[in-house]
N, C-alpha and C positions, 0 to 999 in steps of 0.2 A: 755231844755237842759241839766242841770247838771244829767242828771239822763242818760241820752245816754251816755253820755263822760263817766260816770263814767263804764256804763254799756261795753261800745268797751273796758277800761282799765283794765277790769278785765277778760273779754276773750282774752283782748288779752296775760294779764298772765298768764290765764289757757290756751291759745294756749302755748304759749311759755314751757312749765312747762311739758308738754306733748311734744315737742319737745324733752328735756332736758330726762325724763322720756326714751322717747324713744331710746335716743341714749345710754343712762345705763342701761337699757336694751338690748339693742344689745352688750354693752361694759362686759355686762355679763354671755351675753352669751358664747360669743366668751371668757372670762376667765374658764367657766362650759367646752366649748370644751382642751380648753390646758389643764385643769385641769385632763381632762378622758383621753385625750392622753396621762399624762406622767400617769396615772398609767395603761390604760392597756400596754405599755411601761415599768412598773415597775414590773407589774407579768408576760411577760412573759420577761425577765431578768430572774424575779425565778424562774419561768417553764427551761429556757434556762439552770438555774444554777441547776438545780434537775436533769435535763436530765442528764446531763454532770455529776453529780455524780453515778447517778443510770448507766451510763455504765462506770466509772470506777468502779463499787465496780463489772459489773459482768465480765470486765476487769481482774481483778484481779483474780475474780473465777476460771477465762478459763486458765489463765495462773497457776493456783498451778493444776490441773486437769492434764495438760500435762505430761508428762514424757519424759523425755528428752531424756534416753537413747537410744540406738538404739532398731529397730523390730528385732527378728532373730529370722528368719525362719526354722525350723527345715529341719535336716542336709537331704539328700533327699533318698540317700542310708545309712540305719543305721539297723547292723543285729539284734542287740539285739533291738530291738522295733517293732511290726506290727506292717503292713497299716491299721488297724482302729484307731490304737494310732499314727500313723504317719497324719492320717488327721483331726483325732483329736487335735492334736500341732499344725497343719497348721490352723486348722480352729480356732481355740483359737487367731491366732499372726492376722491370721489377721482379724477378729475381733477386737482387741488390736490396730491394725493400722487403720483402719477404722474409729476407737473413738477417737484417735488424730485427723487424719483431719477433722471430726466434730467442735472435740474443737477449729482445724486451722480457721477453716471455720467461724464460730460461733467469734474468735477472731477480724479477718479482717472485718468479717460486721461489730463488735463493733467502730472499729479504723475507718471506715470509716465516719458509722456514727456520731463521735465526729469530725470525720474532716468534715465533711460537718456543724456543731452546728458553729466549733469555724473557719470557713473560710466560707461557702457560702450562710449560711442564715443568712437575719437582720433578728432582732427581732423580724419586722410584719411581715417577707416572714416564720419566725417557727414559731410562732404563727396559722399564718393560718392553720399547716399542725396538 
């Protein structure tokens, strides 16, 4: 009977160790999951910072392209210029106005994107984009 009792005691200890290791393994897996989430959040934060820096650079570039002087169309009645010269001057002035509008539009979209990153997106939402 001594051998059977020893055998049962050993088996009981082994089962106890298995339960302990099982719970330990669960804790390790939970810690791994927490570390993974932390790393993902950190990476997302870095991506958001990089996106904000990129937007800032683009905004500065766009602002430097802006010509804040008034775009002037040539007067419609000018005796010393031919109609072809007038048409060319008008076309050039309109092209300049169009380029300014495009820069303003790009600037607006960049600022809205930056606002969305700051206000609307959580790091998780931003990472999914």
